[in-house]
N, C-alpha and C positions, 0 to 999 in steps of 0.2 A: 190410659187416658191420653188424649191427643196432646201433643206438645210437651209431654213429660220428659224430663231429662233422665236418661238411663246411663248405665255404666258404659254401654257400647258406643255412645256418641260423645261422651265427655272427652275433650281434647282433640276431637276430630276436626276436619275442615268444615267450614260453613257450607250449608246446602247450596248447590249450584243454582245460579239464576239464568234462565233461558235467554238466549240472544233474541231480542225483539227486532223485527224488520224496521229499518229506518226510512224516513221519507214517505211521501205519498205520491204514487204515480211512477213514471218511468225512471226519473232521475238520470236521464241520458247525458245531461250536461254537467254532472257533478264533478268534483275534483277528487274522486276516488283514485288511489294509486294505481299505476299501470301494473299489469301482470307481466313481469319480465319474461317469463317462459313463453307466454303466448306471443308476445311481440317478437322474440327471437325466432320462434318457429315460423312466424309470418315472413320475416326477413329472409330466413333460410329458404322458404318456399319460393319467394320471388327471385332469389339468386339462381335456384335450380331452373326456374322458368326462363330467365334470361340466358342461361347457358344453353338450354334447349333451342331457344330462338336463334341464338348466335350460330349454333351448329346448322340450323336450317338455312340461314343465309350464306354460311360458308359453303354449304353444298351447292347452292344456286350459283355462287360466284365461281366455284371450282368448275362446274359444268360450263359456265360461260367462258372461262379461260381456255378450256379444252376445245370448245366449239369454235372459238375465234381463231385458233391455230389450225383447224382442220381444213379450211378452205379459204378462198380469196373473196368470198361473197359477203364479208363483214363490211358494212358501209356505215360510216359515222353519220350522225344526223344532228341538227341543231335542236337543243332542248328548248321548250317553251319558256319565254322570259318569266312567266308567272311562277315558275319553280323557284326562282331566286326570292321572290316575295314570300312564297310558302316557307322557304327555309328560314327567313327572318321571323316570320310569324311563329313558327315552331320553337325557335330559340327564345323569343320573348315569352311565349307561353310557359316554357320550362323555367325561365327565370321567375316569372310570377308565381308559379306553383311552389318553387323552392322558397321564395320569400314568404309565402303564406304559411308554409310549414314552420319556418323559423319564428314568425310572430305568434303562431299558435302555441309554441313552446313557452312564450312569455305571456300567455293568457290574454293576448290582444285579439279578442274575438271579432270585433268590428272590422279591424284592418284585415284579418284573415278572410272574412267574407268577401271583401272587395277584391283582394288579390286572387283568391281562389276562383271567384267568378270571372275575373279577367283571364286567368289561365284556361278555364273551361271554354269560354267563348272563343278564344284564339285557337284552341284545339279543334273546335268545330269549324272555324274558318280555314284551318289547314286542310281538313278533309274536303271542304267545298272547293278550295283552290286546286286540290289534286284532281277533282272531277273536271274542272275547267281545263287543266293541262291535258288530260286525256282527250277531251273533246277537241282541243286545238290540234293535237297530233292526228286525230282521225280526220279533221278537216283538211289536213295537208296530205292525206292519203297514207299515213303511217299507221297501219293497222297491226294487229298482233302477227298476222301471217305475212307481213310485208318483207321481213328479213330477220335474221337472227339477232341483230342489234336491237331492233324495236321489240322483238319478242321477249328478250331478256329484260329490257327496260320495263315492259308491262308486268312481267312476272315479279320483278323485285319491288316495283312501286305498289302493285296490288297487294303483295304479301305484307309490305310495311303498313299500308292503309288498313289491312285486316287487323294488324297488331294495334294500330291506333284506335280503331273502333273498340277492340277489346279493352283498351286502357281507358277510353273516355267514359265507358259505362260506370266504373267505380268513381271516377272524378265527378260525374253528374250525380251519382248517388250521394256522395259527400256534399255536393253543392245543395242538394235538396234538403238534407238534414241540417246543414250549416245555416241556411236561411231560416230554418225553424228553431234555431238555437238548440239543436240536439246533437251534441258531439261528446258522447261518453268515451271512456277509455278504449273500447273496441273500435270505434270509428276513428279515433285519433291514431290508432295503430294503422288503420287503413290509409290515413293521410300520408303517413311515412312511407308505406309500401307503394302507394300510387305515385308519390313523388319520385321514388327510386326508379320505378319502371318507366316513368315519363322521361326522365333524363336518359335512360337507356335508349328509348326510341329516338330521342334527339340525336345522340351520337350515331345511332344506326343510320339515320337519314343523311347525316353529314357524310358518312362513309359511302352511301349509295350515290350521292351527288358528286363526290370527288371521283368515284370510279368512272362515271360516265363523262365527266368534264375533262379529266386528264388522261384517260386511257381508252375507254370503250366507245 
């Protein structure tokens, strides 16, 4: 007979209750706990990527140092003034993105949206400023093949811009979902990873500017 008590189940554990799904819909902006392993793996991955990028730029700079000492045809040139504005824009963008990351940790979503939007717009402005700088150099006759100094400048700034384009895509992805109030744990991990890489690009650009201002 159904439900009858038998000797085999007396004193045993109660029958298991299946875990029912919670919520209705995506639940992307819930306060579910982070998966520490997944976040740590993401941070480890971005560190590996930064190391690879650093080695790429180190190889460019090493080649530049060797080429500069091979011949006397290395001629300094005046950098476009807009590069200084671009530097300031990138620094402010990095500050805005880091502040957004911090306020998100305190669950201030409205302020996060404002700060992250500011950082994203400034990142796009930096890329636009770089295009203007290259156009100004070309207007002065400083093309890639004009000399080794200009050639290495284009190589380094183009490579940096390519990294910025790769970094701005996840920033805009987060921006899209943030404005839709969809920031689940996975996307919040992406916020942290994107902020780390954005700061790396900031430091990298300062190094490139310092290299050409004080030495190359």
